[in-house]
C-alpha positions in Angstrom: -73.3 -100.7 -44.5 -71.7 -103.7 -42.8 -67.9 -104.4 -43.1 -67.0 -107.8 -44.5 -64.6 -108.2 -41.6 -67.5 -108.4 -39.2 -68.2 -111.9 -40.7 -64.7 -113.1 -41.1 -63.8 -115.3 -38.1 -65.2 -115.2 -34.7 -63.9 -114.0 -31.4 -64.2 -115.4 -27.9 -64.2 -111.9 -26.6 -66.1 -108.7 -27.4 -64.5 -106.4 -30.0 -65.1 -102.9 -31.4 -67.2 -104.2 -34.3 -69.7 -105.5 -31.8 -70.6 -102.0 -30.8 -71.8 -99.8 -33.7 -73.4 -97.7 -31.0 -72.7 -97.3 -27.3 -74.5 -99.8 -25.1 -75.2 -99.8 -21.4 -74.4 -103.1 -19.6 -74.3 -104.4 -16.1 -71.1 -106.1 -14.8 -71.9 -109.5 -13.3 -68.5 -111.2 -13.0 -64.8 -111.1 -13.6 -62.3 -113.9 -14.5 -58.6 -114.2 -15.0 -58.1 -116.0 -18.3 -55.2 -116.8 -20.7 -55.6 -114.7 -23.7 -53.7 -115.2 -27.0 -51.3 -112.4 -27.8 -51.3 -110.5 -31.1 -48.7 -111.2 -33.8 -47.7 -114.7 -32.4 -46.8 -113.4 -29.0 -47.3 -115.9 -26.1 -50.6 -116.0 -24.2 -51.0 -113.7 -21.3 -53.2 -113.7 -18.2 -55.8 -111.0 -18.5 -58.8 -109.9 -16.5 -62.1 -110.5 -18.4 -65.2 -108.6 -17.5 -68.5 -110.4 -18.1 -71.9 -108.7 -18.4 -75.4 -109.8 -17.6 -76.6 -108.8 -21.1 -74.0 -110.7 -23.2 -72.3 -114.1 -23.4 -68.9 -112.8 -24.5 -66.6 -111.1 -22.1 -64.4 -108.1 -22.6 -60.6 -108.2 -22.1 -59.8 -105.3 -19.8 -56.8 -103.2 -20.9 -55.1 -100.8 -18.4 -57.3 -97.9 -19.3 -60.6 -99.8 -19.0 -59.4 -101.6 -15.9 -58.5 -98.2 -14.4 -62.1 -97.0 -15.0 -63.5 -100.1 -13.3 -61.1 -99.8 -10.4 -62.1 -96.1 -9.8 -65.7 -97.0 -9.9 -65.3 -99.8 -7.5 -62.8 -97.8 -5.3 -60.2 -100.5 -5.4 -57.5 -101.6 -7.7 -57.4 -105.1 -6.2 -59.3 -107.0 -8.8 -60.1 -110.0 -6.5 -62.3 -107.6 -4.5 -64.3 -106.5 -7.5 -66.6 -109.6 -7.6 -67.6 -109.0 -4.0 -68.3 -105.3 -4.7 -70.5 -105.9 -7.7 -72.3 -108.6 -5.9 -73.3 -106.0 -3.2 -74.0 -103.2 -5.6 -74.7 -103.7 -9.4 -72.3 -101.6 -11.5 -73.5 -100.3 -14.8 -71.1 -99.3 -17.6 -71.4 -98.0 -21.1 -69.3 -99.8 -23.7 -68.4 -97.9 -26.8 -66.1 -98.1 -29.8 -63.6 -95.4 -30.4 -60.5 -94.7 -32.6 -57.3 -95.5 -30.6 -53.9 -93.8 -31.0 -52.7 -96.7 -33.3 -55.5 -95.8 -35.7 -57.5 -98.9 -34.9 -61.0 -99.0 -33.3 -61.1 -100.3 -29.8 -63.5 -100.8 -26.9 -63.7 -98.3 -24.1 -65.9 -98.1 -21.0 -67.3 -95.3 -18.9 -69.8 -95.1 -16.1 -73.3 -95.3 -17.4 -75.3 -92.1 -17.3 -78.0 -93.8 -15.2 -77.5 -96.4 -12.5 -78.7 -99.9 -12.9 -82.4 -100.6 -12.4 -83.5 -103.0 -9.7 -84.6 -106.5 -10.7 -88.3 -107.0 -11.1 -88.4 -109.2 -8.0 -86.1 -107.0 -5.8 -89.0 -105.2 -4.3 -87.4 -101.8 -4.2 -84.6 -99.6 -5.4 -81.0 -100.9 -5.2 -79.1 -100.0 -2.2 -75.6 -98.5 -2.6 -73.2 -98.1 0.3 -72.1 -94.5 0.9 -68.6 -94.8 -0.5 -70.0 -96.3 -3.7 -72.6 -93.6 -4.0 -69.9 -90.9 -3.6 -67.8 -92.6 -6.3 -70.7 -92.8 -8.6 -71.6 -89.1 -8.0 -68.0 -88.0 -8.6 -67.9 -90.0 -12.0 -71.2 -88.4 -13.0 -69.8 -85.0 -12.2 -66.6 -85.8 -14.1 -68.6 -86.9 -17.1 -70.7 -83.8 -17.1 -67.6 -81.6 -17.1 -66.2 -83.5 -20.1 -69.3 -83.3 -22.2 -71.0 -80.0 -21.3 -74.6 -79.5 -22.7 -74.7 -77.6 -25.9 
């Protein structure tokens, strides 16, 4: 069944209701944008992640920004665009219950790396440091979700 709130209002950014099931996406750019605060708080500058498969962007909170920073091996967000231009970065976005009782968006490394574009002529290349980070994240995920 679909919640009536899914049809009430629209949002410039992705929200938990947009993800009834996890979805793999490919980061394609980042932007710093002024985002309206909740409960009449003033707008704040936030990092917005945009994906090849969607028009709307995702406001990165500290936790999700930390996941991206670890995957890209830098917490300097201005370097992120260069890194994803060199090596496509695939994430899985999913909705989960947060500590405040509301659903929110979370990200994690995708189980499979991004596939090469049809005209790329071969598998994507990944620099050794990025490959090591990706392997470490896959190992971490496997330890968190052991096969049953």
